[in-house]
FIGULUM-634602 format. One record per residue (C-alpha): residue in three letters; x, y, z. Coordinates in steps of 0.1 Angstrom, whole numbers, padded with zeros to 4 digits, always signed. Layout:
<sites>
ALAXYZ;...
</sites>
This chain:
<sites>
MET-0898-0252-0358;SER-0902-0255-0320;ALA-0893-0231-0294;TYR-0867-0255-0281;GLU-0851-0255-0316;ASP-0852-0215-0316;ASN-0834-0215-0283;ILE-0805-0238-0297;ASP-0800-0216-0328;ASP-0797-0184-0306;ASP-0771-0201-0283;GLN-0747-0210-0313;PRO-0720-0185-0320;GLU-0721-0168-0355;GLU-0698-0180-0384;GLY-0662-0166-0382;HIS-0666-0158-0344;GLU-0653-0176-0313;SER-0675-0182-0282;GLN-0664-0164-0251;ALA-0667-0195-0229;GLY-0641-0218-0247;GLY-0636-0213-0284;LYS-0604-0223-0301;LYS-0574-0201-0299;ARG-0563-0179-0328;PRO-0536-0190-0349;ALA-0501-0172-0340;SER-0504-0152-0373;GLU-0536-0134-0361;ARG-0524-0125-0328;SER-0514-0089-0319;SER-0476-0079-0315;THR-0484-0072-0278;GLU-0491-0108-0272;LEU-0459-0120-0287;PRO-0426-0122-0266;PRO-0402-0095-0273;PRO-0373-0107-0298;THR-0340-0113-0282;LYS-0311-0089-0291;LYS-0280-0103-0304;LYS-0247-0088-0292;GLN-0232-0069-0322;VAL-0200-0083-0335;HIS-0177-0057-0352;ARG-0161-0071-0383;ALA-0145-0040-0396;GLU-0108-0037-0393;VAL-0112+0000-0380;TRP-0127-0012-0348;GLN-0094-0022-0335;HIS-0087+0015-0330;PHE-0118+0022-0311;ILE-0136+0015-0279;GLN-0176+0014-0282;ARG-0190+0032-0252;GLU-0215+0010-0232;ASP-0236+0039-0220;ASP-0241+0051-0257;PRO-0233+0025-0285;SER-0236+0051-0312;ILE-0205+0067-0301;ALA-0169+0051-0300;ASN-0136+0065-0284;CYS-0104+0066-0301;ARG-0078+0045-0284;TYR-0051+0070-0291;CYS-0066+0104-0285;GLY-0100+0096-0267;GLN-0120+0116-0290;ASP-0157+0108-0294;ILE-0165+0095-0329;GLY-0201+0086-0342;CYS-0204+0050-0351;ASP-0241+0046-0357;SER-0247+0019-0384;LYS-0279+0036-0396;LYS-0260+0069-0402;SER-0224+0071-0411;GLY-0214+0036-0402;THR-0175+0032-0398;SER-0168+0060-0424;ALA-0165+0086-0396;MET-0140+0065-0377;LYS-0120+0058-0407;ASN-0116+0094-0415;HIS-0106+0102-0380;ILE-0079+0073-0378;SER-0064+0087-0410;ARG-0057+0120-0396;CYS-0052+0112-0359;LYS-0018+0124-0350;LEU-0012+0101-0320;HIS-0021+0071-0341;GLU+0005+0082-0366;LEU+0029+0085-0337;PHE+0021+0050-0325;LYS+0026+0034-0359;SER+0060+0053-0365;SER+0071+0038-0333;GLY+0063+0002-0344;GLY+0034+0000-0317;GLN+0060+0007-0288;LYS+0046+0040-0277;ILE+0017+0048-0254;LEU+0000+0080-0242;GLY+0015+0096-0211;GLY+0009+0130-0192;ASP+0024+0151-0164;SER+0008+0172-0136;SER+0002+0201-0160;GLY-0022+0179-0181;VAL-0001+0179-0212;VAL-0005+0146-0232;THR+0026+0131-0246;ALA+0038+0098-0262;VAL+0060+0077-0241;LYS+0078+0045-0248;TYR+0059+0013-0241;ASP+0080-0011-0217;ALA+0061-0042-0212;THR+0086-0053-0183;LEU+0080-0020-0164;PHE+0043-0025-0168;ARG+0044-0060-0156;ARG+0066-0052-0126;SER+0041-0023-0117;VAL+0013-0048-0116;ASN+0032-0072-0094;GLU+0039-0041-0071;MET+0004-0032-0069;ILE-0006-0067-0058;VAL+0019-0066-0029;LEU+0010-0029-0017;ASN-0027-0033-0020;GLU-0026-0069-0004;LEU-0043-0086-0035;PRO-0045-0121-0042;PHE-0022-0135-0071;ALA-0054-0144-0089;PHE-0060-0108-0093;VAL-0043-0107-0127;GLU-0066-0133-0142;SER-0099-0116-0130;GLU-0122-0105-0157;GLY-0122-0068-0146;PHE-0084-0064-0147;ARG-0082-0080-0182;ARG-0109-0060-0196;PHE-0091-0028-0181;CYS-0057-0038-0197;LYS-0075-0046-0230;ASN-0092-0012-0232;VAL-0063+0009-0218;LEU-0033-0010-0231;PRO-0043-0034-0257;MET-0009-0042-0268;TYR+0000-0056-0232;THR-0003-0094-0227;VAL-0016-0100-0192;HIS+0006-0124-0173;CYS-0010-0154-0154;ARG-0012-0161-0116;ARG+0017-0185-0118;THR+0039-0159-0134;ALA+0029-0133-0108;THR+0038-0156-0080;GLU+0072-0163-0093;ASP+0078-0126-0100;ILE+0068-0115-0066;PHE+0088-0144-0050;GLY+0118-0130-0069;MET+0111-0094-0058;PHE+0111-0108-0021;LEU+0146-0123-0025;LYS+0161-0092-0040;GLU+0146-0070-0014;LYS+0158-0095+0013;GLU+0195-0090+0000;ALA+0191-0054-0003;LEU+0181-0052+0034;LYS+0211-0072+0044;HIS+0233-0048+0027;LEU+0215-0019+0043;PHE+0220-0032+0079;SER+0257-0040+0072;SER+0264-0007+0057;GLU+0245+0014+0086;GLN+0259-0005+0116;LYS+0235+0013+0139;ARG+0218+0001+0170;VAL+0183-0013+0162;SER+0153-0015+0183;LEU+0127-0045+0175;THR+0089-0044+0179;THR+0064-0072+0172;ASP+0028-0071+0162;ILE+0002-0096+0150;TRP-0013-0088+0117;VAL-0044-0105+0102;ALA-0046-0109+0064;PRO-0079-0094+0051;THR-0082-0118+0022;THR-0075-0151+0041;SER-0081-0141+0077;CYS-0048-0158+0088;SER-0028-0144+0114;TYR+0010-0133+0110;MET+0035-0121+0134;VAL+0055-0091+0122;VAL+0090-0082+0135;THR+0100-0046+0127;ALA+0135-0032+0130;HIS+0137+0007+0140;TRP+0169+0028+0139;ILE+0181+0063+0133;ASP+0204+0067+0101;ARG+0234+0089+0097;ASN+0211+0118+0087;TRP+0191+0115+0120;THR+0161+0102+0102;MET+0140+0074+0118;GLN+0139+0044+0097;LYS+0120+0010+0099;ARG+0121-0021+0081;ILE+0102-0054+0084;ILE+0127-0082+0091;SER+0104-0111+0098;PHE+0069-0122+0088;LYS+0056-0156+0098;PRO+0022-0172+0103;VAL+0010-0180+0137;THR-0019-0201+0150;ASP-0030-0179+0179;HIS-0020-0147+0198;GLU-0008-0165+0230;ARG+0022-0152+0246;GLU+0039-0186+0245;THR+0034-0186+0206;ILE+0050-0152+0203;ALA+0080-0160+0224;GLU+0085-0192+0204;HIS+0085-0173+0171;LEU+0108-0146+0185;
</sites>
């Protein structure tokens, strides 16, 4: 054998090994686990009926909170599964109270921190949501936001959130009632009234509105004030203000 053939034999890789320069890739079955992409975690779907009484904590999925008393209950599927939740719900006094009222009671409390069960009033809750929209200058679409709907589902699951159109109709009805009540108030007071005006810019739309406020002293010598006009304006010029007044 010639020296040239000896050099060729020395350069060939041994059987069963790959050359470092450009051998074939190893099959996927022979690769180490560190080279494979991490498996995607599927969102767990709770099929057990008992889950309707609990809220799984996002910071610790092994714990669920009772919707009625708020107690922490273990729900780790590798340990006790749902048996701990079933045992708790079978002896939860607030859950029994909720069932006996036909699902028409919710948890309430007072300033002393005592928790009691109060009657659930869907009409009152809906009106309170509409008042919150007005007082906090929120858009009507707030009731359709994901955060608000999730809040209602977790805190008050029996309440069906109304839509933006319903909120608009409700609030307009509230406006008409307040307007009639204001007319009755002025007719009963029969006091001298001072008027002031100001330009207000809506934080959500940046639109300008001119506000006219009435001030007077009632029969108990208490200063009172009410908004009697609220109209959109295009600018803050004195001619525009005079025209709207």
